[in-house]
C-alpha positions as CSV (number, residue, x, y, z in Angstrom):
1,M,78.6,190.4,44.2
2,A,82.3,190.1,45.5
3,F,85.2,188.5,43.9
4,I,87.6,186.9,46.1
5,L,91.5,185.6,45.9
6,W,91.9,183.3,49.4
7,S,95.7,183.5,48.8
8,A,95.0,187.6,49.8
9,A,91.1,187.4,49.4
10,V,90.1,190.4,48.2
11,A,86.4,192.1,47.7
12,V,86.7,194.3,45.0
13,A,83.2,195.3,44.5
14,A,80.8,196.2,47.7
15,S,77.7,193.8,48.2
16,S,74.2,194.5,48.7
17,P,72.7,193.6,51.7
18,L,68.9,192.9,52.1
19,G,68.7,195.4,54.9
20,S,69.3,199.1,54.8
21,V,72.7,200.4,55.7
22,P,73.7,203.4,57.4
23,D,76.1,206.3,56.6
24,L,79.3,205.0,57.7
25,P,83.0,206.5,58.7
26,G,85.3,207.5,55.7
27,S,85.6,204.5,53.6
28,W,83.3,201.7,55.8
29,A,81.0,200.0,53.4
30,Y,79.2,196.7,53.5
31,R,81.6,193.9,51.6
32,G,78.9,191.0,52.0
33,C,77.7,188.3,53.8
34,Y,80.4,185.4,55.1
35,T,80.0,181.8,56.9
36,E,81.7,181.4,60.0
37,G,85.3,179.6,59.4
38,S,85.5,176.2,58.4
39,S,87.8,175.1,61.4
40,G,87.0,177.8,63.6
41,R,85.8,181.6,64.1
42,A,86.0,184.4,61.2
43,F,86.9,187.2,63.8
44,S,89.0,186.6,66.9
45,V,87.5,189.4,68.8
46,Q,84.1,189.2,69.8
47,Q,82.6,191.9,71.9
48,P,79.8,192.2,74.4
49,D,76.3,191.2,73.2
50,S,73.9,194.0,73.1
51,Q,70.3,194.0,73.1
52,D,70.6,197.8,71.0
53,L,73.1,196.2,68.4
54,T,73.1,198.3,64.9
55,I,75.6,198.2,62.4
56,E,76.8,201.5,63.3
57,S,77.2,200.9,66.8
58,C,79.6,197.7,66.2
59,V,81.4,199.8,63.6
60,E,82.5,202.1,65.6
61,T,83.2,200.0,68.5
62,C,85.5,198.0,66.3
63,I,87.0,201.6,64.6
64,G,87.4,202.7,68.6
65,D,89.6,199.2,69.3
66,G,91.9,200.0,66.3
67,Y,90.4,197.5,64.0
68,S,90.0,197.8,60.3
69,V,86.9,195.2,59.6
70,A,83.3,194.5,61.7
71,G,80.8,191.6,61.7
72,L,77.4,191.1,62.8
73,E,75.8,187.8,63.6
74,Y,72.5,186.4,65.7
75,A,70.9,189.7,65.8
76,S,73.2,191.1,68.4
77,Q,76.7,189.8,68.6
78,C,79.4,192.4,67.0
79,F,83.1,190.7,66.1
80,C,86.3,192.8,65.2
81,D,89.4,192.1,63.7
82,N,91.8,193.2,60.4
83,F,91.1,190.2,58.1
84,L,88.6,186.8,58.3
85,R,90.1,183.8,59.5
86,N,89.8,179.7,59.2
87,G,88.5,180.6,55.3
88,A,85.6,182.0,56.3
89,N,83.2,181.9,52.7
90,L,81.5,184.7,50.8
91,T,77.7,183.5,50.7
92,D,74.6,184.7,49.4
93,D,73.8,188.2,50.8
94,A,70.3,187.0,51.4
95,D,71.8,184.4,53.9
96,C,72.4,187.3,56.3
97,N,68.7,188.0,57.0
98,T,68.5,188.3,60.8
99,P,67.1,192.2,61.7
100,C,69.7,193.6,64.3
101,S,68.5,193.8,67.7
102,G,69.1,197.7,68.0
103,D,67.6,198.3,64.6
104,S,65.0,195.9,62.5
105,S,65.6,197.7,59.3
106,Q,69.1,196.8,59.5
107,D,70.6,192.9,59.0
108,C,72.8,191.6,61.4
109,G,73.9,188.4,60.0
110,A,72.1,185.1,60.9
111,G,72.9,182.1,62.3
112,N,76.6,180.9,61.4
113,R,76.5,184.1,58.8
114,L,78.3,187.5,59.2
115,S,77.4,190.6,57.8
116,V,80.5,192.3,57.4
117,F,82.0,195.9,56.9
118,S,85.2,197.2,56.5
119,N,87.2,200.7,55.3
120,D,89.2,198.6,52.6
121,T,89.0,195.1,50.6
122,I,88.7,191.6,52.5
123,V,91.5,189.7,53.3
124,V,90.7,185.9,54.0
125,Y,93.1,183.6,55.5
126,Q,92.6,179.6,55.1
127,P,92.6,177.7,58.3
128,P,96.3,177.7,60.1
129,T,98.5,175.2,60.6
130,A,101.5,174.8,63.1
131,L,104.6,177.0,62.5
132,T,107.2,174.2,62.4
133,E,109.7,175.7,60.1
134,D,111.8,179.0,59.3
135,L,111.9,179.3,63.3
136,P,113.9,181.8,64.8
137,G,117.3,180.7,66.5
138,S,117.3,177.2,67.8
139,W,114.0,176.6,68.4
140,E,111.5,173.5,67.3
141,Y,108.0,172.8,67.6
142,Y,107.5,169.9,69.9
143,G,104.0,169.6,69.7
144,C,100.5,170.6,71.1
145,V,100.5,170.1,75.0
146,I,97.9,169.8,78.3
147,D,98.3,173.0,80.1
148,A,95.6,173.9,83.0
149,I,95.7,176.5,85.5
150,D,96.3,174.5,88.5
151,D,99.3,172.5,86.7
152,R,101.2,175.0,84.1
153,A,103.2,173.9,81.5
154,L,105.2,176.8,81.5
155,P,105.1,179.7,84.8
156,W,105.3,183.5,83.1
157,M,102.2,184.6,81.2
158,S,102.2,187.6,78.8
159,E,98.9,188.8,76.5
160,D,98.5,190.7,73.2
161,Q,95.2,190.0,72.0
162,Q,96.0,191.6,68.8
163,N,100.0,191.0,67.5
164,A,100.7,187.5,69.3
165,T,103.0,185.3,67.2
166,I,104.6,182.3,67.7
167,E,107.9,184.2,66.5
168,A,107.6,186.9,68.8
169,C,106.8,185.0,71.8
170,I,109.5,182.4,71.6
171,S,112.2,185.0,71.1
172,G,110.9,186.7,73.9
173,C,111.5,184.0,75.8
174,S,115.2,182.6,74.8
175,R,116.0,186.8,74.9
176,F,115.3,186.1,79.0
177,G,117.0,183.1,78.9
178,Y,114.4,180.3,79.0
179,N,114.3,177.5,76.6
180,A,110.4,176.7,76.2
181,G,107.5,178.9,75.1
182,G,104.5,178.8,73.5
183,I,101.0,179.8,73.1
184,E,97.6,179.4,74.4
185,Y,94.3,180.8,73.3
186,G,95.8,182.4,70.7
187,Y,97.3,185.1,72.2
188,Q,98.5,184.0,76.2
189,C,102.2,183.4,75.7
190,F,104.2,181.3,78.4
191,C,107.9,180.9,79.1
192,G,109.7,179.1,81.1
193,D,112.3,176.3,81.6
194,A,111.6,173.0,79.8
195,K,109.9,170.2,81.9
196,T,108.4,166.8,81.2
197,V,104.7,167.9,79.3
198,T,102.0,166.1,78.2
199,N,101.2,166.2,74.8
200,A,97.4,166.2,73.1
201,S,95.7,165.5,69.6
202,E,97.1,168.0,67.5
203,A,93.3,168.9,66.8
204,D,93.2,170.3,70.1
205,C,95.8,173.1,69.0
206,N,93.2,175.0,66.9
207,I,93.6,179.0,67.4
208,A,94.7,180.9,65.0
209,C,97.3,183.7,66.1
210,P,96.1,187.2,65.8
211,G,99.2,188.7,64.3
212,D,99.8,185.6,61.7
213,P,96.6,184.1,60.7
214,H,98.6,181.3,58.6
215,H,99.7,179.7,61.8
216,I,98.5,178.0,65.3
217,C,98.6,179.3,68.9
218,G,97.4,176.8,70.8
219,G,94.1,176.0,71.8
220,G,91.8,175.8,74.9
221,D,93.7,174.9,77.6
222,R,96.1,173.8,74.8
223,L,99.7,175.2,74.2
224,S,101.5,175.3,70.8
225,Y,104.8,174.2,72.5
226,Y,108.3,175.0,71.8
227,K,111.9,174.0,73.0
228,W,115.4,175.3,72.5
229,T,117.3,172.8,71.0
230,G,120.4,175.1,70.5
231,P,123.3,175.4,73.2
232,N,122.2,176.2,76.5
233,L,120.9,180.0,77.1
234,T,121.6,180.1,80.8
235,T,124.1,177.9,82.6
236,W,124.5,178.1,86.6
237,A,127.5,177.4,88.4
238,Y,127.0,175.9,92.2
239,A,130.0,176.3,94.1
240,Q,131.1,174.2,97.1
241,G,133.6,173.9,99.8
242,T,135.8,177.0,99.6
243,A,134.8,178.3,96.4
244,A,131.3,179.0,97.8
245,G,133.0,181.7,100.1
246,S,131.2,182.0,103.6
247,Y,129.0,184.1,106.0
248,D,131.1,184.4,109.3
249,F,129.0,186.7,112.3
250,I,131.4,189.3,113.6
251,M,129.6,191.0,116.6
252,S,126.3,192.9,117.0
253,A,125.8,196.3,116.4
254,P,124.2,199.3,118.6
255,L,122.5,200.5,115.4
256,L,120.5,199.1,112.5
257,P,122.5,200.8,109.8
258,L,120.9,202.7,106.7
259,I,124.3,203.5,104.8
260,S,127.6,202.1,105.4
261,T,130.7,204.0,104.7
262,V,134.4,202.7,104.5
263,G,136.4,205.5,105.3
264,I,140.1,206.2,104.8
265,N,140.8,205.4,107.6
266,E,140.0,201.8,107.1
267,K,136.8,202.2,110.0
268,V,133.3,202.3,108.4
269,V,130.8,204.8,109.4
270,F,127.3,203.8,109.8
271,V,124.0,206.2,109.9
272,E,120.5,205.0,110.6
273,K,117.3,206.7,110.7
274,H,115.3,207.6,114.0
275,G,111.9,205.7,115.4
276,T,111.8,201.9,114.5
277,Q,114.5,201.1,116.8
278,V,113.8,198.2,119.1
279,Y,116.7,199.6,121.1
280,D,116.7,203.2,121.2
281,N,120.5,203.4,122.1
282,S,122.0,205.5,119.1
283,S,122.3,208.8,118.2
284,G,122.3,208.0,114.7
285,S,125.6,207.0,113.8
286,F,128.6,205.0,114.9
287,E,132.4,204.7,113.5
288,F,133.3,200.9,113.6
289,D,136.6,199.6,114.2
290,P,136.9,195.8,112.9
291,T,140.3,195.8,114.5
292,L,138.4,196.2,118.1
293,A,135.7,193.6,117.1
294,P,133.8,191.7,118.5
295,Q,134.8,194.0,121.9
296,Y,131.3,196.1,122.0
297,G,132.8,198.5,124.0
298,T,135.6,199.4,121.9
299,A,135.1,198.7,118.4
300,F,132.1,201.2,118.2
301,R,132.7,205.1,118.7
302,E,129.2,206.7,119.0
303,L,128.8,209.8,116.5
304,Q,126.3,212.6,116.9
305,L,123.7,213.6,114.3
306,K,121.7,216.6,114.5
307,T,118.9,215.7,112.2
308,D,117.2,212.5,110.8
309,V,119.1,211.0,108.1
310,F,116.2,208.2,107.2
311,C,116.8,207.4,103.5
312,S,119.6,210.1,103.1
313,A,122.8,209.9,100.8
314,S,126.5,209.6,101.5
315,L,130.0,209.8,99.1
316,V,133.2,210.1,99.9
317,L,134.8,213.8,98.8
318,P,138.2,214.1,97.2
319,D,139.4,216.7,99.6
320,K,142.8,215.2,101.0
321,A,140.8,214.1,104.3
322,G,138.5,211.9,102.5
323,R,135.7,213.5,104.3
324,Q,132.1,211.8,104.4
325,L,129.2,213.8,102.7
326,N,125.6,213.1,103.5
327,I,122.8,215.1,102.4
328,G,118.8,215.0,102.8
329,G,117.0,213.2,105.3
330,W,113.4,212.8,105.9
331,S,111.6,215.6,107.5
332,A,111.7,219.1,108.2
333,E,115.1,220.8,108.3
334,S,116.3,217.0,108.1
335,L,115.3,217.3,104.2
336,Y,117.7,220.0,103.8
337,G,120.6,218.5,105.5
338,V,124.4,219.2,104.8
339,R,126.6,216.8,107.2
340,L,130.4,216.6,106.8
341,F,132.8,213.8,108.8
342,T,136.2,213.8,108.5
343,P,138.0,210.1,109.3
344,E,141.1,210.2,111.9
345,P,143.6,207.7,111.1
346,G,144.6,205.4,113.8
347,L,143.2,202.1,113.7
348,G,143.2,200.7,116.9
349,K,141.9,203.7,119.2
350,N,139.2,206.2,118.9
351,G,139.0,209.1,117.4
352,T,137.4,212.4,118.3
353,N,135.9,214.1,115.1
354,D,132.1,214.0,114.6
355,W,130.0,214.9,112.3
356,E,129.6,218.3,111.6
357,E,126.3,220.0,110.4
358,D,124.0,223.2,110.7
359,V,121.3,223.5,108.6
360,T,120.7,227.5,108.8
361,T,123.9,228.1,107.5
362,L,124.4,225.4,105.4
363,A,121.3,223.5,103.7
364,L,120.4,222.3,100.1
365,L,118.5,224.4,97.6
366,D,115.1,221.8,97.8
367,A,114.4,219.1,100.1
368,R,115.3,216.0,99.4
369,W,114.5,212.4,100.5
370,Y,116.1,209.5,99.1
371,P,118.1,211.6,96.9
372,T,121.3,210.2,94.6
373,A,124.9,212.0,94.8
374,L,127.3,211.7,92.1
375,M,131.2,213.2,91.8
376,L,131.4,215.1,88.6
377,S,134.6,214.9,86.5
378,N,135.3,218.9,88.3
379,G,135.5,217.4,90.8
380,S,131.9,218.5,92.4
381,V,129.2,216.7,93.5
382,L,125.7,216.4,91.6
383,I,122.7,215.7,94.2
384,M,119.4,214.6,92.2
385,G,115.8,213.6,92.7
386,G,114.3,212.1,95.5
387,E,111.3,213.5,97.6
388,D,109.8,216.2,99.4
389,G,109.0,214.7,102.6
390,S,108.2,211.3,103.6
391,D,105.6,210.4,100.6
392,G,105.9,213.6,99.8
393,P,105.8,215.0,96.2
394,V,108.6,213.9,93.7
395,V,111.5,217.0,93.7
396,P,112.1,216.9,89.3
397,T,115.8,219.2,90.2
398,C,119.2,218.7,90.7
399,E,121.7,220.9,92.4
400,I,125.5,220.9,92.8
401,L,127.5,221.3,95.9
402,P,129.4,223.1,97.1
403,R,127.2,225.7,95.5
404,P,128.5,227.9,92.4
405,A,128.7,231.6,92.9
406,G,125.6,233.0,92.4
407,V,123.6,230.3,92.2
408,T,120.0,230.2,93.9
409,N,117.9,228.1,92.3
410,S,118.2,224.0,91.9
411,T,117.8,223.3,87.9
412,Y,114.5,221.4,86.8
413,L,114.5,217.5,85.3
414,D,111.7,217.1,83.3
415,Y,112.7,213.4,82.8
416,I,112.2,213.3,86.8
417,A,109.0,215.2,86.5
418,N,107.9,212.4,84.2
419,V,108.7,209.6,86.2
420,E,105.8,210.5,88.9
421,K,107.1,208.4,92.3
422,I,109.3,206.3,91.2
423,N,112.6,208.5,90.8
424,S,114.0,208.0,94.2
425,Y,117.3,206.9,94.4
426,P,118.2,206.8,90.5
427,F,121.4,205.3,89.2
428,L,124.1,207.5,88.0
429,A,127.4,207.2,86.5
430,V,129.9,209.3,84.9
431,L,130.9,207.4,81.2
432,P,133.9,208.0,79.6
433,S,132.8,210.3,77.4
434,G,131.9,212.6,79.9
435,D,127.9,212.0,79.9
436,I,126.3,210.6,82.5
437,F,124.2,207.8,82.7
438,F,120.8,208.1,84.1
439,A,118.6,205.3,85.1
440,Q,115.1,205.3,86.8
441,Y,112.2,202.7,86.9
442,N,112.5,201.2,83.4
443,E,113.8,204.3,81.3
444,A,117.6,205.2,81.2
445,R,119.3,208.0,79.1
446,L,122.5,209.7,78.8
447,I,122.6,213.3,80.4
448,S,125.0,216.6,80.0
449,Q,127.3,217.3,82.6
450,T,126.9,220.9,81.8
451,D,123.1,221.1,81.8
452,F,122.2,218.1,83.1
453,S,119.9,217.8,79.7
454,T,119.2,214.6,77.9
455,T,121.8,213.7,75.4
456,R,120.4,210.9,74.3
457,L,117.3,208.2,74.9
458,L,118.8,204.6,75.8
459,P,116.0,201.4,74.7
460,Q,113.7,200.9,77.4
461,M,115.4,198.6,80.3
462,P,113.6,195.5,79.8
463,G,112.1,193.8,82.9
464,A,110.7,190.9,83.6
465,V,110.1,187.8,80.4
466,N,106.1,188.6,81.3
467,N,106.0,192.5,82.5
468,P,107.9,195.4,80.6
469,E,106.2,197.5,83.3
470,S,109.6,196.5,85.6
471,G,111.8,198.7,87.8
472,R,115.3,198.8,88.9
473,N,116.0,201.5,91.3
474,Y,113.5,202.7,94.5
475,P,111.2,201.3,95.0
476,L,111.4,198.5,92.8
477,Q,114.9,198.2,94.0
478,G,117.4,196.1,92.3
479,T,121.1,197.6,92.0
480,M,123.7,199.2,89.7
481,S,127.5,198.7,89.2
482,L,130.0,199.6,86.6
483,L,131.9,196.8,85.1
484,P,135.5,197.4,84.9
485,Q,137.2,199.2,83.3
486,Y,140.9,198.1,81.5
487,A,143.7,200.2,80.2
488,P,144.0,201.5,77.8
489,Y,140.5,201.9,77.8
490,D,139.6,201.6,74.6
491,D,136.8,199.2,75.6
492,P,132.8,200.6,75.7
493,L,131.9,200.9,79.5
494,T,129.9,198.4,80.6
495,V,126.5,199.1,83.0
496,L,125.4,196.2,85.1
497,I,121.8,196.4,86.6
498,C,120.9,193.6,88.6
499,G,117.1,192.4,90.3
500,G,114.5,194.7,90.9
501,T,110.5,194.3,90.7
502,T,107.3,194.2,88.2
503,D,105.5,197.1,89.1
504,G,101.9,196.6,90.9
505,A,102.1,192.8,91.3
506,N,105.6,192.8,92.6
507,F,107.5,189.6,91.7
508,G,111.0,190.2,92.2
509,L,113.0,190.0,88.7
510,D,114.8,187.2,88.0
511,N,117.7,188.6,85.9
512,C,120.7,191.1,85.6
513,I,120.5,193.8,82.1
514,S,123.6,195.3,80.9
515,T,124.4,197.4,78.1
516,Q,127.5,200.1,76.6
517,P,125.5,203.4,76.7
518,E,127.7,205.3,74.8
519,D,127.3,202.9,71.9
520,P,125.3,204.3,69.2
521,D,123.4,201.0,68.6
522,A,123.2,200.2,72.9
523,E,120.7,197.7,73.2
524,W,120.1,195.5,76.7
525,V,121.6,192.2,77.1
526,I,119.6,190.1,79.7
527,E,121.3,187.3,81.9
528,R,119.0,185.3,84.4
529,M,119.9,184.8,87.9
530,P,119.5,181.2,89.8
531,S,116.7,183.1,91.7
532,T,114.5,186.6,91.4
533,R,115.9,189.1,94.2
534,V,114.3,192.5,95.1
535,V,116.3,195.5,97.4
536,T,119.2,193.5,96.8
537,C,123.3,194.8,96.9
538,M,126.1,194.1,94.8
539,V,129.6,194.7,96.1
540,N,132.5,195.5,93.1
541,L,135.4,193.0,94.8
542,P,138.8,193.8,93.8
543,D,139.7,191.0,91.3
544,G,136.5,192.2,88.6
545,R,134.0,190.0,89.7
546,Y,130.4,191.3,91.3
547,L,129.1,189.9,94.7
548,I,125.3,189.6,94.6
549,L,123.9,189.3,98.0
550,N,120.5,190.7,100.7
551,G,117.0,191.0,99.5
552,A,114.2,189.0,98.9
553,V,112.4,186.9,96.8
554,N,109.5,189.3,96.0
555,G,108.2,192.4,97.1
556,R,109.7,195.8,96.8
557,A,111.6,198.7,99.3
558,G,109.5,199.5,102.2
559,F,108.5,198.2,105.5
560,G,107.1,195.2,105.6
561,L,106.9,194.8,101.2
562,A,109.3,192.3,100.8
563,T,108.6,188.6,101.5
564,N,110.5,185.5,101.3
565,P,114.5,186.7,102.2
566,N,117.1,185.8,99.4
567,K,119.8,184.2,101.8
568,A,122.3,182.9,99.1
569,A,125.1,185.2,97.4
570,V,125.4,185.1,93.7
571,L,128.8,186.1,92.2
572,Y,128.8,187.4,88.8
573,D,132.0,187.2,86.8
574,P,132.2,189.5,83.5
575,S,135.3,187.5,82.0
576,K,132.8,184.3,81.3
577,P,130.3,184.0,78.6
578,V,127.0,185.8,78.5
579,G,124.7,183.1,80.0
580,S,127.2,181.5,82.1
581,R,128.6,184.6,84.2
582,M,126.5,183.5,87.6
583,T,127.6,181.1,90.4
584,Q,125.7,180.4,93.2
585,L,127.7,181.2,96.6
586,A,127.0,180.6,100.4
587,S,124.0,181.1,102.2
588,S,123.4,183.4,104.9
589,T,121.2,182.3,108.1
590,I,120.1,186.0,108.5
591,A,117.3,187.7,106.7
592,R,118.9,190.9,105.0
593,L,115.5,192.8,103.8
594,Y,115.1,196.6,103.3
595,H,117.7,198.6,104.2
596,S,120.2,196.3,104.1
597,E,123.9,197.3,103.0
598,A,127.1,195.5,101.6
599,V,131.0,197.2,101.2
600,L,134.4,196.2,100.4
601,M,137.0,195.8,103.0
602,M,140.1,196.2,103.1
603,D,141.4,193.0,103.4
604,G,138.9,191.9,100.6
605,R,136.2,190.5,102.2
606,V,132.8,192.4,102.3
607,L,131.1,193.7,105.6
608,V,127.0,193.0,105.5
609,S,124.7,194.6,107.8
610,G,121.8,196.2,108.2
611,S,117.7,195.0,107.7
612,D,114.6,196.9,109.0
613,P,111.7,194.9,107.3
614,Q,109.1,196.1,110.0
615,D,107.3,193.5,108.8
616,Q,106.7,191.6,112.4
617,I,108.4,188.3,110.9
618,N,111.7,189.5,110.5
619,P,113.9,190.5,113.2
620,E,115.7,194.3,113.1
621,E,119.0,192.7,112.2
622,Y,121.8,194.4,114.7
623,R,124.4,191.5,113.5
624,L,127.1,192.1,111.5
625,E,128.9,189.4,109.0
626,Y,131.7,188.7,107.0
627,F,131.5,187.2,103.3
628,S,134.3,185.9,102.6
629,P,134.8,185.0,99.2
630,D,137.2,181.9,97.4
631,Y,140.0,183.7,97.6
632,I,140.1,184.4,100.7
633,L,139.0,181.2,102.1
634,S,141.6,179.6,99.9
635,G,144.7,180.0,102.7
636,A,146.9,181.4,99.6
637,A,149.1,183.8,101.4
638,K,148.5,187.9,100.3
639,P,151.0,189.6,98.5
640,T,152.6,192.7,100.4
641,F,154.0,195.9,98.6
642,T,154.9,199.3,99.3
643,L,153.7,201.9,97.7
644,K,155.7,205.3,96.8
645,S,152.7,207.8,97.1
646,T,149.1,207.9,98.2
647,D,148.1,211.3,96.0
648,W,148.5,210.5,92.3
649,A,147.5,212.7,89.4
650,Y,145.5,212.0,86.3
651,G,148.2,209.4,84.1
652,E,150.8,210.1,86.5
653,S,153.2,206.8,86.8
654,V,153.5,206.1,90.4
655,P,156.1,203.4,92.1
656,F,155.8,200.2,94.1
657,L,157.8,197.5,95.7
658,L,156.3,194.0,96.0
659,T,157.8,193.0,99.6
660,S,156.5,189.3,99.1
661,T,157.5,186.2,96.7
662,L,154.3,186.0,94.4
663,T,153.0,183.2,92.7
664,G,150.9,183.7,90.0
665,D,149.7,186.6,87.3
666,V,150.4,189.9,89.0
667,K,147.5,192.3,88.7
668,V,146.4,195.7,90.3
669,S,142.8,196.8,90.9
670,L,141.3,200.3,92.1
671,I,137.9,200.4,93.7
672,A,136.1,203.7,94.3
673,A,134.8,204.5,97.4
674,V,131.3,204.5,98.3
675,G,128.5,205.2,100.1
676,S,126.1,202.3,100.3
677,T,122.3,202.1,100.7
678,H,119.1,200.3,99.2
679,G,121.2,198.9,96.6
680,N,122.8,202.4,95.4
681,N,126.6,202.3,95.9
682,M,127.1,206.1,95.1
683,G,130.6,206.5,93.9
684,Q,131.7,202.5,92.6
685,R,133.7,202.0,89.9
686,T,136.5,199.2,89.3
687,I,139.6,199.8,87.1
688,F,142.4,198.1,86.4
689,P,145.4,200.2,85.5
690,A,148.1,200.0,83.3
691,F,151.4,198.4,85.1
692,S,154.9,197.1,84.4
693,C,157.1,195.2,86.6
694,T,161.3,194.5,86.7
695,G,161.4,192.2,89.1
696,N,160.0,193.2,92.5
697,S,160.0,197.1,91.0
698,C,157.2,197.7,89.5
699,T,155.4,201.2,88.2
700,V,151.3,201.9,87.9
701,T,149.8,204.3,85.8
702,A,147.1,206.2,87.0
703,P,144.2,206.6,84.8
704,P,144.2,209.1,82.0
705,N,141.4,211.5,82.9
706,A,138.7,212.4,85.0
707,R,135.8,211.1,82.9
708,V,137.7,207.7,82.6
709,S,137.7,207.6,87.0
710,P,136.1,210.7,88.2
711,P,138.0,212.7,91.6
712,S,137.8,210.1,94.4
713,W,139.6,208.0,97.0
714,Y,140.4,204.2,95.5
715,Q,141.7,201.3,97.8
716,F,144.5,200.5,95.5
717,F,144.9,196.4,95.5
718,V,147.8,194.2,94.3
719,L,146.9,190.8,93.2
720,D,148.7,187.5,92.9
721,G,146.5,185.2,90.6
722,P,143.3,185.3,92.2
723,T,144.7,186.9,95.7
724,P,144.4,190.2,96.7
725,S,146.5,192.1,99.1
726,H,145.3,194.2,102.0
727,A,144.3,197.6,99.7
728,V,146.2,201.0,100.7
729,W,143.6,204.1,99.9
730,V,145.3,206.4,97.0
731,R,143.4,209.6,95.8
732,I,143.2,210.0,92.0
733,G,142.5,213.1,90.5
734,G,143.4,215.7,93.2
735,D,140.7,218.7,94.2
736,P,139.6,220.3,91.4
737,A,136.8,222.0,93.0
738,K,138.4,222.9,95.8
739,V,135.8,221.4,98.0
740,G,139.1,220.8,100.7
741,N,138.2,224.6,101.2
742,W,134.7,223.9,101.6
743,P,132.2,225.1,103.8
744,D,134.0,228.0,105.3
745,L,131.5,228.6,108.0
746,P,131.2,228.6,111.8
747,G,131.1,225.4,112.8
748,F,132.7,223.4,110.1
749,T,136.2,222.5,109.8
750,F,137.7,221.5,106.4
751,P,141.3,220.0,105.6
752,G,142.1,222.9,102.7
753,V,143.5,222.0,99.3
């Protein structure tokens, strides 16, 4: 006879069944004959009925599934759990007298009777009650409510059949910005925004939580429903009038841009892939002069490419000419391509320079399709990741340009190899500590600038509230930016990643996540966007805000794989409290899906281009637009200034003179040059440096070192309150790697140092 304590019911002696008991693993033994629970099942997990059921087969099944208690009933039914539920009672062993379907010498329970086996003492929990006290945060119990598949009370469902609890469910809901949550069928956690629901009888919610048998986790088509009653978790603003900004058509381009780069001559270089254009009228690249728009014949100058740049990477070099580097491609020799373009000064007139490329003399070590390029603190360029051609194997390596003397092989990276096929266009950024932030799929880490090994693994990036298997970089494409760095640069740097999609079903993500990766206790902060968004873009604005635009509601990157264009722009303002940083702005009339871009122009507007969805629904998009933020539409006069020097050493004090009357608080900002493609703005950074003014005479102090500000060209803006000036390009940090002397090869020109 077993003795039972019901608060934590313990069988201190094994009972004796009527039938035989086989040898069982370890300390597994017969623990008694139990009734089913008084208000529900004694076990939470039922295995499929078996006409060959034996005691050993049921025990082995439960062990294999990670459970410590097994029960047999009605000759052919096997149940598993870690304890007994709903006040199951120990009864006479003789009540369990039904022979097992697979061995008549053994007893497998009976009607409403369970032969129970375990490797430990038995815990029996009494019938559960609704959890109404000691709830996390500002959650309150609302009641048992009706739910139905065709009329869900809440939209987002996740499942945990072994460990579900009310606390874990609703804490997850509030972490993702949802103010309503609850559990149904014991293990289905639902989250969403609170809406009108219909209450049911409290008795209808009667299933114990598998992770907390003391409390109820809904019932069949019944939800244990909770609401957040504290301060709003998420608040979005919806701008009107000029505050919403505007999309304005510029003109149509002769190509479908794949990568956009604003040159230090204030013109924009576009490159495109070959093979999918409706109008095959391009050699693969054009230089766009915005001052000559909309004159089609003069606004675009055709450039010549020798190989296909489909899904390559671009970066502006820190040499004195501000050359543009493009690497990689999609097939054959283009995969190894290293291409250089030197922008020529002079808006309003065509230059003569062209792309320089010769894969026989200057090439990458490894083939790369969808790689990322990053400017390192030493002024050289890190090339990382990609695939070996169209849908080819992952390339789990990195390499440096210009190639260091004696280097003949790339560097193997296990962390890329371990995330097969989801490492394309990884997100990279140099941190003030000197490490590199690296993100791919749903993982993030810090890596060394010396050997690119992992120095610290960060917490897994959150995805959807109902699916942690979500990604942020290509092909589950979101977009990343660094939040502004302010002098004296004491605050930890924050990384912001917005959008993406779930793996498998490809439901777009409705959130941005941020972290301070150098913080030893770094965690991810989640902020909901007004809508889901994938294949999206983000642009650093001169006032420290961020424009999120382009993309789709659902899907993923790739031809024909994204659905329902998301045409509304969103403004992210990091100066506001978490949860209230998003403002929905104006909407475009143009779908910008796969292969769309957005870059900041010198006057503070955003040039929006591209879209090559190949979905037979939305067109290949040749039209160019400007997005004008509120500071453009306000009508306020732009501040003007003259700058003494445009080539700054780290920590240097540089004079500038205000040449207009300012009416607001003066600020200055630095926006790094970028190559924009696939949501990856290679080179991006925003800095608010120290400055001071006496009257109209001012001095700005360059960032202190190459960790805070890797060598690059930056758009220098003066702001009068919210209104930015026309920018001036400045170079910060010089050319420490002497990129200006590279490559010293026939067919290439270089500016020197």
